[in-house]
VMD Tcl script that draws the C-alpha trace (Angstrom):
set ca {
  {92.42 79.08 111.05}
  {92.96 75.44 110.50}
  {93.54 73.35 107.40}
  {91.45 70.87 105.48}
  {91.39 68.22 102.81}
  {90.03 70.83 100.36}
  {92.95 73.23 101.01}
  {95.62 70.50 100.55}
  {93.93 69.13 97.50}
  {94.10 72.56 95.90}
  {97.85 72.63 96.67}
  {98.20 69.18 95.16}
  {96.53 70.15 91.92}
  {98.68 73.26 91.70}
  {101.88 71.29 92.23}
  {100.84 68.65 89.69}
  {100.32 71.42 87.15}
  {103.78 72.87 87.85}
  {105.30 69.40 87.47}
  {103.75 68.91 84.02}
  {105.01 72.29 82.86}
  {108.64 71.94 84.04}
  {109.26 68.20 83.85}
  {112.18 68.67 86.13}
  {110.79 67.99 89.62}
  {110.40 64.57 91.20}
  {107.58 64.09 93.59}
  {108.17 61.96 96.80}
  {105.64 59.41 97.78}
  {104.33 59.56 101.31}
  {101.48 58.14 103.33}
  {100.18 61.48 104.56}
  {97.53 62.12 107.06}
  {93.75 62.76 107.03}
  {93.56 60.30 104.15}
  {95.58 62.51 101.86}
  {98.49 60.24 100.96}
  {98.36 61.16 97.29}
  {98.06 64.92 98.03}
  {100.93 64.98 100.47}
  {103.06 63.01 98.11}
  {103.05 66.02 95.74}
  {103.08 68.61 98.39}
  {106.17 67.35 100.23}
  {108.77 68.57 97.71}
  {108.30 72.18 98.91}
  {110.90 71.31 101.55}
  {113.23 69.64 99.11}
  {113.41 71.94 96.19}
  {117.02 72.03 94.87}
  {118.55 75.51 94.94}
  {115.51 77.15 96.54}
  {115.91 80.92 96.76}
  {115.65 82.36 100.21}
  {112.65 84.72 100.44}
  {114.95 87.53 101.68}
  {117.01 87.20 98.49}
  {113.86 87.15 96.41}
  {112.80 90.46 98.02}
  {116.23 91.94 97.41}
  {116.16 90.86 93.79}
  {112.58 92.04 93.04}
  {112.53 95.09 95.36}
  {108.99 94.09 96.53}
  {107.72 92.45 99.69}
  {104.39 90.67 99.03}
  {102.15 90.25 102.09}
  {99.11 87.93 101.83}
  {96.19 88.93 104.05}
  {92.45 88.89 104.45}
  {90.04 91.60 103.40}
  {87.45 90.76 105.98}
  {88.78 88.76 108.93}
  {88.81 91.26 111.80}
  {90.54 91.59 114.22}
  {93.41 89.80 112.40}
  {93.26 91.41 108.93}
  {90.61 93.55 107.28}
  {89.95 96.66 105.25}
  {88.78 99.69 107.19}
  {86.24 102.27 106.03}
  {89.06 104.07 104.15}
  {89.90 100.95 102.22}
  {93.21 100.46 104.03}
  {94.40 97.10 105.28}
  {94.54 97.03 109.07}
  {94.39 94.48 111.85}
  {96.53 92.69 114.44}
  {98.33 90.44 111.97}
  {98.56 93.22 109.36}
  {100.34 95.48 111.86}
  {102.83 92.72 112.64}
  {103.48 92.14 108.93}
  {104.05 95.86 108.51}
  {106.63 95.77 111.28}
  {108.36 92.87 109.45}
  {108.36 94.99 106.35}
  {110.08 97.77 108.13}
  {112.70 95.33 109.46}
  {113.34 93.93 105.99}
  {113.84 97.44 104.65}
  {116.30 98.14 107.38}
  {118.09 94.82 106.71}
  {118.41 95.34 103.01}
  {119.17 99.07 103.23}
  {117.18 99.75 100.06}
  {113.81 101.07 98.82}
  {111.68 97.99 99.22}
  {108.05 98.29 98.19}
  {105.19 96.57 99.88}
  {102.40 94.85 97.98}
  {99.22 93.60 99.73}
  {97.64 90.51 98.19}
  {94.17 89.38 99.30}
  {93.75 85.63 99.87}
  {91.44 83.05 101.43}
  {91.89 79.89 103.52}
  {91.80 77.79 100.30}
  {94.40 79.88 98.38}
  {96.93 80.88 101.00}
  {99.34 77.92 100.60}
  {99.09 77.95 96.80}
  {99.94 81.72 96.62}
  {102.82 81.18 98.95}
  {104.28 78.27 97.02}
  {104.01 79.92 93.58}
  {105.74 83.08 94.84}
  {102.73 85.41 94.64}
  {103.10 86.18 98.38}
  {106.16 86.05 100.59}
  {104.38 85.72 103.86}
  {100.74 85.09 104.98}
  {99.62 87.44 107.74}
  {96.28 86.04 109.00}
  {95.10 83.65 111.60}
  {96.61 80.39 110.46}
  {97.08 77.61 112.99}
  {100.24 75.51 113.07}
  {99.54 71.92 112.14}
  {101.58 68.83 111.31}
  {99.99 68.57 107.92}
  {100.90 72.14 106.97}
  {104.44 71.52 108.15}
  {104.87 69.16 105.20}
  {104.43 72.00 102.69}
  {105.23 75.30 104.38}
  {107.37 76.77 107.19}
  {106.19 78.80 110.18}
  {107.19 81.92 112.09}
  {107.27 81.64 115.79}
  {103.68 81.89 117.03}
  {102.23 85.39 117.20}
  {98.94 84.43 118.79}
  {97.16 81.67 120.80}
  {93.51 80.84 119.96}
  {90.74 78.41 120.48}
  {87.65 77.55 118.41}
  {84.37 78.98 119.69}
  {80.74 79.13 118.50}
  {78.67 82.19 117.57}
  {74.92 81.86 118.23}
  {71.91 83.97 118.32}
  {71.23 85.66 121.70}
  {68.02 83.61 122.23}
  {69.67 80.30 121.26}
  {69.23 77.40 123.65}
  {72.87 76.44 122.99}
  {74.92 77.06 126.14}
  {77.82 74.56 125.77}
  {79.35 71.99 123.37}
  {76.97 69.34 124.80}
  {74.04 71.15 123.24}
  {75.38 70.73 119.67}
  {73.96 67.22 119.08}
  {71.90 67.30 115.88}
  {72.69 70.95 115.21}
  {73.76 72.67 111.98}
  {77.06 74.46 112.46}
  {78.65 76.81 109.91}
  {82.41 76.74 109.46}
  {84.98 78.49 107.16}
  {85.99 76.76 104.01}
  {89.40 75.30 104.38}
  {89.04 74.91 108.13}
  {89.60 71.96 110.47}
  {86.43 72.66 112.44}
  {84.49 69.76 110.85}
  {87.19 67.36 111.99}
  {87.10 68.89 115.48}
  {83.35 68.29 115.74}
  {83.65 64.71 114.39}
  {86.35 63.99 117.02}
  {84.12 65.47 119.77}
  {81.21 63.18 118.70}
  {83.57 60.16 118.59}
  {84.86 61.03 122.10}
  {81.39 61.34 123.46}
  {81.60 65.00 124.14}
  {78.67 65.55 121.85}
  {75.93 62.88 122.02}
  {74.86 63.05 118.45}
  {76.05 64.05 114.95}
  {76.88 67.64 114.08}
  {76.14 68.79 110.54}
  {78.73 71.23 109.31}
  {78.22 73.66 106.41}
  {81.20 75.46 104.85}
  {81.11 79.17 103.91}
  {83.71 81.12 101.86}
  {83.87 84.09 104.37}
  {82.71 85.00 107.83}
  {80.19 87.54 106.58}
  {78.23 84.74 104.78}
  {78.44 82.53 107.75}
  {77.10 85.27 110.03}
  {74.22 86.03 107.62}
  {73.32 82.27 107.50}
  {73.20 82.30 111.33}
  {71.04 85.42 111.46}
  {68.60 83.99 108.92}
  {68.23 80.65 110.65}
  {69.99 78.65 107.99}
  {72.42 77.34 110.64}
  {72.27 77.06 114.46}
  {75.77 78.38 115.06}
  {78.90 79.65 113.26}
  {82.24 78.23 114.42}
  {85.74 79.65 113.95}
  {88.47 81.28 116.02}
  {87.27 82.92 119.20}
  {88.76 86.45 118.40}
  {86.87 86.62 115.10}
  {83.60 85.61 116.83}
  {84.07 88.20 119.58}
  {84.71 90.81 117.00}
  {81.48 89.88 115.12}
  {79.43 89.84 118.33}
  {80.77 93.17 119.48}
  {79.59 94.83 116.33}
  {76.41 92.88 115.59}
  {73.24 93.08 117.62}
  {71.63 89.85 118.92}
  {74.60 87.52 118.85}
  {76.80 85.95 121.61}
  {79.84 83.68 121.83}
  {79.76 80.24 123.41}
  {83.05 78.81 124.77}
  {83.53 75.24 123.62}
  {86.68 74.22 125.43}
  {87.52 71.68 122.67}
  {90.92 72.84 121.61}
  {93.71 75.42 121.81}
  {96.20 76.23 119.04}
  {99.13 78.47 118.20}
  {98.67 80.81 115.26}
  {101.62 81.75 113.01}
  {102.66 83.41 109.81}
  {103.26 81.13 106.91}
  {106.54 81.36 105.03}
  {108.30 79.30 102.35}
  {110.76 76.58 103.34}
  {114.48 77.08 102.66}
  {114.30 80.73 103.84}
  {116.29 80.77 107.05}
  {117.54 84.32 106.49}
  {113.93 85.62 105.94}
  {112.61 83.61 108.93}
  {115.24 85.01 111.23}
  {113.98 88.59 110.53}
  {110.33 87.53 110.89}
  {110.95 85.74 114.29}
  {113.13 88.50 115.63}
  {110.49 91.12 114.74}
  {107.72 89.21 116.51}
  {110.01 88.66 119.57}
  {110.87 92.37 119.70}
  {107.17 93.28 119.54}
  {106.53 91.01 122.51}
  {109.50 92.15 124.61}
  {108.95 95.84 123.96}
  {105.23 95.84 125.04}
  {104.12 96.68 121.45}
  {102.30 93.28 121.17}
  {100.18 94.02 124.15}
  {99.27 97.47 122.73}
  {98.22 95.81 119.45}
  {96.16 93.31 121.46}
  {94.31 96.05 123.31}
  {93.69 97.90 119.98}
  {92.22 94.90 118.12}
  {91.25 92.28 120.64}
  {90.73 94.20 123.87}
  {88.95 97.38 124.89}
  {89.52 99.01 121.54}
  {88.23 96.14 119.49}
  {86.65 92.76 120.05}
  {86.23 93.08 123.83}
  {87.96 89.71 124.45}
  {89.83 89.26 127.71}
  {93.53 88.53 127.53}
  {93.95 84.77 128.28}
  {96.57 83.19 130.45}
  {97.73 81.31 127.32}
  {98.37 84.63 125.57}
  {100.28 86.00 128.53}
  {102.49 82.89 128.44}
  {103.04 83.35 124.68}
  {104.23 86.92 125.18}
  {106.54 85.80 128.01}
  {108.07 83.01 125.88}
  {108.48 85.30 122.86}
  {110.23 88.10 124.89}
  {113.70 87.11 124.05}
  {116.45 88.83 125.98}
  {118.69 91.14 123.95}
}
mol new
graphics top color blue
foreach p $ca { graphics top sphere $p radius 0.5 }
foreach p [lrange $ca 0 end-1] q [lrange $ca 1 end] { graphics top cylinder $p $q radius 0.2 }
display resetview
């Protein structure tokens, strides 16, 4: 899921607090994007921290691998009825955990840390988590403050509506109320669609802290549609009566796992694990379990097939 001014502002405030406590870091000035020059000026040093510890060395030192994930974002990451963390991204993170244990040759523990769109970057930067295993989209603004694994999924933004809704396409959204996740780029996407004439009228967006609240707002008529990544919407529609998904065809994006900069050794293990899952056929099995017939009932896209092919590195 995409980033927002709110998310980067939270990161800025956190970094400013750290700067006041240590008094040792200098913060670079930059112009930034999305009108966030001041924010990005304090976020940028994540790439330039002197003597930054590689995440793999941190895990070796502490003996713990901290995975940040969602409690209610199926099919990517969620808690099942037994209270266990499961999901497509969770399974990939667990495979990375196994690879790290093999690499370090020691008894490494795993710790699951719940997070949200607004807290994921802060928790990564302050060391609370070592990787974010969710549905985060790669963006230029995020690249200023974090590093990325190779993409593990390809997605597009869709719209969840009631079955009897007159909304059939993006053109029907003029004057509508659309719910979006807090910390998402969906509001900017809709603004751009209006500016480009794809929607002939303003779209009013309302942010919700989680998908469950957004779905409830849709069912009760508070909003006309709820917009986020297609897989999440298909998952909700497959388990909720009276809802359907509308394809918007407004964007497409690569999803990745967030990691800290200056961690090439750790990133190598993460990337190789994702590549091995793709080349071995394990990725397709996970897709079928969580996105396909066993889960959200979402057809495998041509873009996803291309991603698997590109990530299937030869031995």
